[in-house]
N, C-alpha and C positions, 0 to 999 in steps of 0.2 A: 535447555530450560526455556519456559514460557512465562509470560508476566502472570497469566492466569492459572498459576500453580501455587499450591500451599506452601512449598519449599522457597518459592521466590518471595511471595508476599509476607511470610512470618519468619524467614531464615536470611535469606540472601540480602534483601532490600534493607531491612532494619540494621544488620551489621554494617553494610555499605554506607548508609546514612551516618551511623554512629562514628565510624572511623573518618569518614570524610569531613565531618565538623569537628573532630577532636583537635584540629589544628586550623589556625588561620592563615597559615603560609600556603599561598595559592600553589606554589611548585609541588608541594607534598599532596595537597588535595587533587591537583591534576594526576599525580602519579597513583594516588590511591584509586581515583575513577579509572584510570587506565588499566590497573591490575585487576580490579574487579570486572571490568569489560571483557578482558581476556579470560577470566575465570567463568564469566557467564557464558561466552562463546565455547570454551573448551569442555563446558559441562555436557554438552550433547555432540560437540564436533571436535574431540581432542586432536585429531590428525589435521584437519582443514585449518585450525588456527595458524598453522604455518603459512598457508596461503594467504590469510588475512594479513599477517606480519610482513610477508614479502611485498605484496601490493602497497601497504603503507610505506614501508622504507624505501621501495623503489621509486615512489612518486614523491616522498619527501626530497630525495636527492634530485629527482628531475625538476622539482620546483625551483630548487636552489640554482641548478645548472642553466635553466631557462632564464631565470633573472640575471645570473652572471654574464651570460652571452646574449642578451637581449638585442634583438636588431641584426643578429648574424645567423648564417646558415646553421651554426651549430644549435641555437635555441631551438629552431625548426625541428632540427634532427632529434633532439631530445623530446620535443612534443610528439613527434610521429612515433618515437620509441615507446612513449608512455601509452599512446593510443594503441598501438600494434600489440604490444605485450599485454595490457589489460583486456583488451577485447579479444586477443588470441587466447588467453586463459578462459574467459567467459564462454567463447566459442567451443573450446575443447572439453570443458566441464559441463556445459549446459546443452550444447547443441552437436556434440561429437556423434552420439548415436542417431540423431536426426539427419544429420548430413550423410552418415554411412547409409542409412536406409534408402535415402533418395538417390545416391550415386549407385549403390548395388541394385537398384531397381532398373538400371540401363546397362551396367556392365559388372561382370564378377569381380569382387575384389579379393586380393590374395590374402586378407587376414580377417580375422573374426570382428564382429561387431564390438566396439568398445563399450564396456558396462562400467560406468563410472557414477558413483552417487553425487548428487548435486550438493555442492557445498552451500549451506544455509546462508542466505543473505548477499550471496555473490553478486547478484544483479544490482542490489543497492549500493553496496560500498564500491563496486567498480565505476558506476555513474559518478559517485561521490568524488573518487581520486582523479578521474579523467576530467571531471568539470573543474577541479582545482588546477590542474596543469594548464587547461584551456585557458582559464581566467588569468593565470599568471602570465601566460603568453601574450594574451590580449592587454596585458599590463592593467586590468581591472582590480586586481588585488596584488598585494605584496607576498612574495614567497615567506612562508612561516620558517623562521629560523629555529624556533624552540622544538627540538625533537619530540619530547614528551607531549607537548601541546598537540602537534601534528598527529602524532599516533592516537591520542585520545580523540581528535576530531574524527577520525576515520572509524574508530572501534567503539565509540561510546555507546555502551549497551542500550539506552532507552530507545535509539533508532538503528542499531545495527543490524537486526535481521529481518526487519519488516518495514523500514522507513518511518516516517517520510524521508524522502532522499533530500539531505540537508546539503545545501550549497555553502562553500567555505565563506562567501561574503556575507551571508546571513549570521554567522557565529564567530566571524574573525575578532570582533573586539571583546567577544565574551571569553575567548580561550585563556586569556592571561589576566583578566580582570572581572570579577564577579561579586558583587556585594551581597552580604547576607541580608536577607529580607524575609521576616516571619510571614507578611502577606503572601509574597510569592510562593514560599514554601506551602503555606495552607491551601493557596490556588492550586499548586501542583497535586497536593493530596485529594481535593475536591476532583480535579480533572480525572485522576488516576481511577478514583472510586467509581466515577460515573462511567468511564470507558470499560472497567471490569464488569460492571453491572450489566452493560450493553453486551458484551461479549458472553458472559455466563448465562445471564437470565434470558436474553433474547436469541442471540445467535446460536447458542448450543441447543437450545430447545427447538428451534425452527429447523436447525440442521437435522435432528434426529428424525422430524417428519420428512424432510427432503429426502433422507436416505430411504425412509419407508416406502416412498411413492416412486422416486426417480431411479432407485437402484434394484427394484424388484422386476419381476417379469413385465416388460412393457406390454404384452398382449392383454392383461388384465386393466389396463389403463383407461379410463373413460376420457372424453375429451375435456369436460370440467376439471377432472382430476389432473390431467396433464397441465392446464393452464395455471391451476391453483399450485400444484407441485413447483413448477418453474417460478411462480411468483414467491413462494415461500424460500426458494434458493436465492432470488434477489434480495428478499429481506436478510437472510442469513449473511449473504456475501457483504452486504452493506454495514450491518451491525457488527459483523466479525472484524473486517478491516477498519471501519472507522472507530470501533471501540479499541482496538490495539493502537491505532494513532492517538486516541484519546489518553491512552495509557502511556504512550511515548512522550507526549507533550507534557503530560503531568509529571513524569519521572524527570523530565530534563529541568523543569521548573524547580523540583525539589533540590536540583544541584546548581541552580542559578542560571540556567539557559533558557532562552526563550526560542522555540521552534516555530515555524510557519505553520498555518492550519493546513491540513490536507483534504478535508471535506467541508463543504458549506451547503448542507441539505440538497443533495443531488436530486432526490425524488421530488423536489419541487420545480424542477427544470421545465421550460417551455419550448425546448427545442434540443437536438442532439448536441449542437454547439454549446448550448447553454449547461447542458448536463455535464460535459467534460470540462466546463469551467469551475465545476463544482466538485468533481470526483477525482480522487488521486491527483490533487493539484500539483504537487511536487514533481510527478512524472511529466504531466502535461507541459509544465515550464521547462524541464529539461529538453524535451524534444522540439519545444518552440524555440528556445535560445540557441541550440547547438546543431539542430537539424533544419527545421523549417525556415528559420531566417538566413541561415548560410546558403541555403538552396535557392534563395530569392524572395521567400516570404509571399507577401502579397503583391510584390513588385513585378515578378516574371515568372511565368509558368506555374502560376498558384495551383492549377488542378493537379499537375505533377506532383508537386510539394505535398500537398494533402495526402495523396495516395501513398507516397514514400512514408511519410510520417505514420500513417495509420497502419501500413504494413509492418513497419518497425515496432510500432506499439503493440500490435497482436504478437509479433515474434518475442518481445520482450516477456510476455507473460507466459510463454511456454514454448517448447521445442516440439511443435506439432502443427500439421497443416490446418487444423481446426481453429487455432488462435490466430494464424494469417488470415484465415477466412473471417473470422470474428473482427479482425482489424480493418479488413477492406470492406466489410459490411458497413461500419461507420464511416469509412471514407466515401463510399457511395452516398450515404445520406447527407454528409456534410456537403458535398457538391449539389445534391438535390436541394437542399435549404438555401445554398448559395445562389442558385439560379431562380429559385422561387421565393425570394425574399419579399418582392412586392405583395405576393398572395398571403404569405405568412404574417406580414405585418397588419394586415386587415382581418386576420383570423382571430376569433375570440380566444383569450387567454385560456379558458377552460379547454376549449378543443385542442389548442396546442399543448397543453398538459397532458391530456389523455392520449394523444397521438405519441408524445415522447415516451410515455410510460409503456404503451404497447410495443414500441420499437425496442426500448430497453430490456423489457421483461423477455421478449422473444429471443434477443440476442443472447441471453444467458444460457438458452440450450445449446448454442454453439460453444459457449465457453465451458459448459459441463461435461458434454459428451466428446471425448477424444475420439472415440471409434465413429467413422462416418455412417457405418451399418445401423449402429444404436441411434445415431442422430437422426437419420431418415425414418427408423421406425418410430421415434419419439414424434417427429413432425407428422406422421401420418395419424398418430392417435391425437395429436393437438388439434388437427383441422378435420380429420374424418372419423373420429373416434364416436362411441356412443354419447348421445347429448344428455348424460344424466349423472348426477353426483353419485358415487358409491357410497354405501351405508358406512364404510369405514371413514371416508373423507368427512362425511356429515359429523359423524362422533367426534373425529379429531378436531374439526373447526369449533364445535361446541366446547369441547374441554379446554381449548387454547384460546378462547374468544378474549380474555382479559389480556393475555400476552399479546395477541395480534393487535387489539385496540391500543395498546401501550405503544407497539412499534409504530403504528400509524400517526399517533400523537407525537412521537420522537421524530418522526420524519417532516413534520411541518415546521416551516421557518418562522417561528413565533417572532423571533427578532426582526424579521423583515416585514412581517404584518403589523406589529406593534413596536415601532423602532425606540420609542421614549419608555417603553415598559420597564426595562432592565434598570434604569436610573431610578424609577419611582419604587421599584420593589427591592432596592439595594439595603434598605434598613431591615426589611423582613428576612432578606437573604442572609444577613449576619447572624440572625438568630436561629435561622432554620438550617444552616449549612452543617453544623456540627451533627445534629440528629439524622440529617439526610445522608451524611457520609458513613456514620455508624450503622444506620439501616441497610445502605448499598453494600457495605463491606460484609454485614453478618449475613444477609441473604446469598451473596456470592459464596461465601465461605461455606455456609450450610449446602449449597448446591455442588460445590467442588469436593466436599467431603463425601457425598452420597452418589456422585457421578463419575463414571469412567470416561464419558464421552466429552472430550475436551479438545477438539482439533483446532488448527488455525490454517486457513486455506491458503493464504499468501506465503506460507513457508515454502511452498513448492515452486514459487516464482523467484 
């Protein structure tokens, strides 16, 4: 099940909210949210729900044992066990075929290539549970003794299948105590409606155009078509993922949780480093706190640490060399920016912004094409294709001009440009929020009823 489906919006969610608020007893509310979260996951993954349950129970026990034996070799042993088992499962289910292909390239293996479907959300909940046991070991959080609360923390459906990656310390105080607050609930409804609108109205529409130009015969692609096509994919990717994150944050608020932001206007960035402080923030923080800083951070061997983090970031996105290449691409530009900082500081902001957008848009081609042959062919058309827009592209741009203009407007960080505007517009917002929510939900519903194209890109990660 996905958030942007009629079954979820008009069936699953209202029933869950109704039963959740039918009681004031927090233990029953947590149990209700836990059961609905498992139902949500089992809707499309009935078998892999067992893997989710095992990971949750395993690290619930590890957290308690690490706390019990804190300061001894046993605590370290339970931490190592948590890391090995969780990342072992991730390696087996997500990277098994990738490892087989690379080993088989050099030696003949006596068994067939493993063909295992990727359990949805495994990359997210694995990082979630491992970060919990690490934080307990570091004595940064207390081990959670309430079994239902911990199981709910791992499986909570708003963030289960596509993040953001929720750190335990961010919701620790909210697991057993959440106040009923109409303003928070309405804020959640607003955020959900906005995320749904971004996903359905912008991401789905641009995604259809992306498939039309990037999935067709590349030999017919002109250079402007290729650049516009990969730019459209950049728009689709952002509104798809940020829209889903908005929906997740909104849903969490409906149940009393405040999740951290996962995007902050990334296409307004003025450097690659700035871009990734704004894009998929929860993933960046995970690698910073659990990989980059333990390796030495800025103190020692920083260049190596940057490359390790970006290689792992690429690999996290998919079991393919193109993702590793994509990660190292950004590692290289992180180092270039590091050593050219005096020049960058003197460069006009507009130039830095254009430079960043070009690098980001180009990188999406590495992200899009898993096959290196297709990627090379696309690059050939990108740089050496005919220098003319095709008639089809001109017509598509004309037909979607309103959509693309809206996408650009929503990428602009208005809150950064006019920091005091939100406070001044607050009275108007109170009057406009209800009709805005109704309009966004109505438009999204109409589009979902009449459209079968409703993918979510980050499900495959």
